[in-house]
C-alpha positions in Angstrom: 99.5 75.6 114.9 97.2 77.5 112.5 97.1 77.6 108.7 96.2 80.0 105.9 92.9 79.0 104.6 92.5 81.6 101.9 94.2 84.8 100.5 92.3 87.9 99.2 93.3 91.3 97.8 91.6 94.3 96.2 93.5 96.5 93.7 91.8 99.7 94.8 89.6 101.1 97.7 86.2 99.4 97.8 87.1 97.0 94.8 85.8 93.5 95.2 88.2 91.3 97.0 89.5 88.4 94.8 91.0 85.2 96.0 94.5 84.0 95.0 96.5 80.9 95.8 99.6 82.8 96.8 100.9 86.4 97.1 104.2 88.1 97.6 104.5 90.0 100.9 106.8 93.0 100.7 108.5 94.0 104.0 107.4 97.5 105.1 105.0 97.9 102.1 102.2 95.3 102.0 101.0 92.6 99.7 102.0 92.9 96.0 99.0 94.3 94.0 96.9 95.0 97.1 95.3 98.5 97.7 97.4 99.3 100.7 100.7 98.4 99.0 99.8 100.6 96.1 98.5 103.4 98.4 95.0 103.3 97.0 93.2 101.9 100.0 90.5 103.7 101.9 92.9 104.6 104.7 96.1 105.0 102.7 96.1 108.8 103.5 96.8 107.7 107.1 99.6 105.1 106.6 100.5 102.9 109.6 102.7 99.8 109.6 99.8 97.8 110.9 97.9 98.4 107.6 100.2 96.3 105.5 98.3 93.0 105.9 95.1 91.9 107.7 94.0 88.5 109.0 90.7 87.1 110.2 89.8 83.7 111.7 87.6 81.4 109.6 86.1 80.4 113.0 84.8 84.0 113.4 83.2 83.9 109.9 81.6 80.6 110.8 80.3 82.1 114.1 78.5 84.8 112.3 76.5 82.2 110.4 75.9 80.1 113.5 75.0 83.0 115.8 73.3 85.5 113.5 72.4 83.5 110.4 74.8 85.8 108.5 76.6 84.0 105.7 79.8 85.6 104.4 82.2 84.6 101.7 85.7 84.7 103.1 86.7 87.7 101.0 83.6 89.7 102.1 85.4 90.4 105.4 87.8 92.6 103.4 90.8 90.9 105.2 93.8 89.6 103.3 94.3 86.2 105.0 91.6 83.9 106.4 93.2 81.7 109.0 92.2 78.6 110.9 93.4 77.3 114.2 95.1 80.4 115.5 93.9 83.0 118.1 94.7 86.2 116.3 93.8 88.5 119.2 96.7 86.9 121.1 99.1 88.1 118.4 98.7 91.9 119.1 102.2 93.2 119.9 103.9 89.9 119.0 106.0 88.7 116.0 104.9 85.5 114.3 105.4 83.5 111.0 103.1 82.9 108.2 105.0 80.4 106.1 108.4 82.0 105.5 107.0 85.6 106.1 107.6 87.3 109.4 104.8 89.6 110.7 104.2 91.7 113.8 100.6 92.0 115.1 99.7 95.7 115.7 96.0 96.0 116.6 92.7 94.3 116.4 90.9 95.0 113.1 87.5 96.0 114.5 84.6 96.2 112.0 83.6 99.6 110.7 80.7 101.2 109.0 82.5 100.9 105.6 82.4 97.1 106.0 78.7 97.1 106.8 78.0 99.4 103.8 80.1 97.4 101.3 78.6 94.1 102.4 75.1 95.4 102.7 75.0 93.5 106.0 74.8 96.0 109.0 74.6 93.1 111.5 78.2 92.3 110.6 79.3 95.1 113.0 78.1 93.7 116.3 78.9 90.2 115.0 82.6 90.9 114.5 83.4 93.1 117.5 86.6 91.8 119.1 86.8 89.0 116.5 87.1 91.1 113.3 90.8 90.1 112.8 94.3 91.5 113.2 96.2 94.3 111.5 99.9 93.5 111.0 103.2 94.7 109.7 105.4 92.7 107.3 108.8 92.4 109.0 110.4 89.9 106.5 108.8 89.4 103.1 108.4 86.4 100.9 105.6 84.4 99.4 102.5 83.4 101.4 100.5 80.5 100.0 97.2 78.9 100.9 98.0 76.1 103.4 101.0 77.8 104.9 101.5 77.3 108.6 101.1 80.1 111.1 103.1 80.1 114.3 
């Protein structure tokens, strides 16, 4: 069973991600105060349920350093939740729990040019292909905290 290792949000498109110990997930909306819940994200003009919350594996971040010498702070991935011990790619099309919150995985969160530009690290693109995380929909809301179980 996996765990939430850290939580991050940005209040507007391209704002620096900041870490928090817990956050309220609002069903059908997003994370309270995050750019996509307030419709100020880079892709808010094209809303999709799968843009409500994003997750990335801590193991993928560690692999970037091991394989490419690329060190990233967890929030630099621009994903909301950093997880450990769960294969996120296997959750596409499936419902799962993060603490008391119920999510549905929608699609892989492949890295894009915006991520490379904002981090100033173009090598992040090939390094995160097929391990850039998961976009998900919030089915049942509640509070997500660092340390919550994922299953």
